[in-house]
C-alpha positions in Angstrom: 27.4 18.2 -8.6 29.7 20.9 -7.3 31.7 18.8 -4.9 30.1 20.2 -1.7 32.1 23.4 -2.1 35.3 21.8 -3.3 35.1 23.5 -6.7 35.0 26.9 -4.9 38.1 25.9 -2.9 39.9 25.1 -6.1 38.9 28.4 -7.7 39.9 30.2 -4.5 43.4 28.7 -4.7 43.6 29.3 -8.4 42.7 33.0 -8.2 44.7 33.6 -5.0 47.0 36.6 -5.6 45.0 37.9 -8.6 43.2 41.2 -7.9 39.4 40.6 -7.8 39.0 43.5 -10.3 40.6 41.4 -13.0 37.8 38.8 -13.3 34.1 38.3 -12.6 33.3 35.5 -10.2 29.8 34.0 -9.9 28.5 31.3 -7.6 25.2 29.9 -6.5 23.2 29.4 -3.3 20.7 26.5 -3.1 17.1 27.2 -4.0 15.6 24.4 -1.9 16.8 26.0 1.3 13.8 27.1 3.4 15.6 27.6 6.7 16.1 31.3 7.6 19.7 32.4 7.4 20.7 29.5 5.1 21.3 31.6 2.1 23.6 33.8 4.2 25.4 30.8 5.6 25.9 29.4 2.1 27.2 32.8 0.7 29.6 33.2 3.6 30.9 29.7 3.1 31.4 30.5 -0.5 33.3 33.7 0.4 35.6 31.8 2.7 36.3 29.0 0.2 36.8 31.5 -2.7 39.1 33.7 -0.5 37.1 36.8 -1.5 35.7 39.8 0.3 32.7 39.9 -2.1 31.0 37.8 -4.7 30.5 39.5 -8.1 27.4 37.5 -9.0 25.4 35.4 -6.5 22.8 33.3 -8.2 19.8 31.7 -6.6 20.2 28.2 -7.9 17.0 26.7 -9.4 15.9 24.6 -12.2 12.1 24.7 -12.6 10.2 26.8 -10.1 6.8 25.4 -9.3 4.1 28.1 -8.9 3.9 27.5 -5.1 7.6 28.4 -4.8 7.5 31.7 -6.6 6.2 33.8 -3.6 8.7 32.1 -1.3 11.6 33.1 -3.6 10.3 36.7 -4.0 9.5 37.3 -0.3 12.0 35.2 1.7 14.9 34.2 -0.4 15.1 37.6 -2.1 15.2 39.4 1.3 18.4 37.5 2.2 19.9 38.0 -1.2 19.2 41.8 -1.1 20.6 42.0 2.4 23.9 40.5 1.2 24.0 43.0 -1.6 23.2 45.9 0.7 26.1 44.8 2.9 28.5 44.8 -0.1 29.1 41.0 0.2 27.5 40.6 -3.3 27.6 43.0 -6.2 24.8 41.5 -8.3 22.0 38.9 -7.6 20.4 36.6 -10.0 18.5 33.4 -10.5 19.0 30.3 -12.6 16.3 28.5 -14.5 15.7 25.8 -17.0 12.3 27.2 -18.0 10.6 30.0 -19.7 7.6 29.9 -17.4 5.6 32.2 -15.0 8.4 32.2 -12.4 10.9 33.7 -14.9 8.6 36.5 -15.8 7.6 37.2 -12.2 11.2 37.2 -11.1 12.1 39.7 -13.9 9.0 41.9 -13.0 10.0 42.0 -9.3 12.9 44.4 -10.0 15.0 42.3 -7.5 17.3 40.5 -9.8 20.2 41.9 -11.9 20.9 38.7 -13.8 19.2 35.7 -15.2 21.0 32.5 -16.0 19.0 30.4 -18.4 19.3 27.2 -20.4 20.0 28.3 -24.0 21.9 26.5 -26.8 21.5 25.3 -30.3 19.0 22.6 -29.1 17.1 24.6 -26.6 16.2 28.0 -28.0 12.9 28.6 -26.3 14.1 31.7 -24.4 14.9 33.5 -27.6 12.9 33.6 -30.8 14.0 36.7 -32.7 11.7 36.2 -35.7 8.5 36.8 -33.6 10.1 38.4 -31.3 9.4 36.4 -28.2 11.2 34.9 -25.2 12.5 35.7 -21.8 16.0 36.7 -23.1 14.3 39.5 -25.0 12.2 40.4 -22.0 15.3 40.5 -19.8 17.0 42.9 -22.2 14.0 45.2 -22.1 14.2 45.3 -18.3 18.0 45.8 -18.1 18.6 42.3 -16.7 21.8 40.6 -17.7 21.6 37.2 -19.3 24.1 34.3 -18.8 23.6 31.2 -20.9 23.9 27.8 -19.1 24.2 24.5 -20.8 25.8 26.2 -23.8 27.2 22.9 -25.0 23.9 21.2 -24.3 25.0 19.5 -21.1 25.3 16.2 -22.7 22.0 16.3 -24.6 23.6 16.2 -28.0 25.8 13.3 -27.0 22.9 11.3 -25.6 20.9 12.0 -28.8 23.8 10.7 -30.9 24.0 7.6 -28.7 20.3 7.0 -29.1 20.2 7.3 -32.9 23.5 5.6 -33.4 24.2 3.3 -30.4 27.5 1.9 -31.8 28.7 5.5 -32.5 29.6 4.6 -36.0 29.3 7.1 -38.8 30.2 6.8 -42.5 32.1 9.8 -43.6 
């Protein structure tokens, strides 16, 4: 989905010559990587492709974390992420998620992560319900964790819905 690093190469070229202090750059490392050192190798590859000395935000790329994966993230992946941060190769670490489940709350409670990137848009509003109040976005705010919305334009869901209810894509105005 990201072109095996090609998108980072393109961004590295595009931002070449612009001081890193003028923009915030985020990238991701794969969550399914169990081999020791793989997170570091991924981050170092990103640094090279992006032509940067450090990454502003490094996100642990996940979608839905099953319960058996939570401890692995908190004990093994987080160790590598924190080491990169300690070395100054990364300013902030975070995780991405499609869910509002146990993993999200355990990750926030761990004190490890600075940022959460979560699916939130006009169709999927489960992370934020201000009328109750309820949701992981509100909980992140209480903990001082930054929130980045992903799939802000619904990642094609709205378009697929329209195609389902109106296959010919014909509307009377």
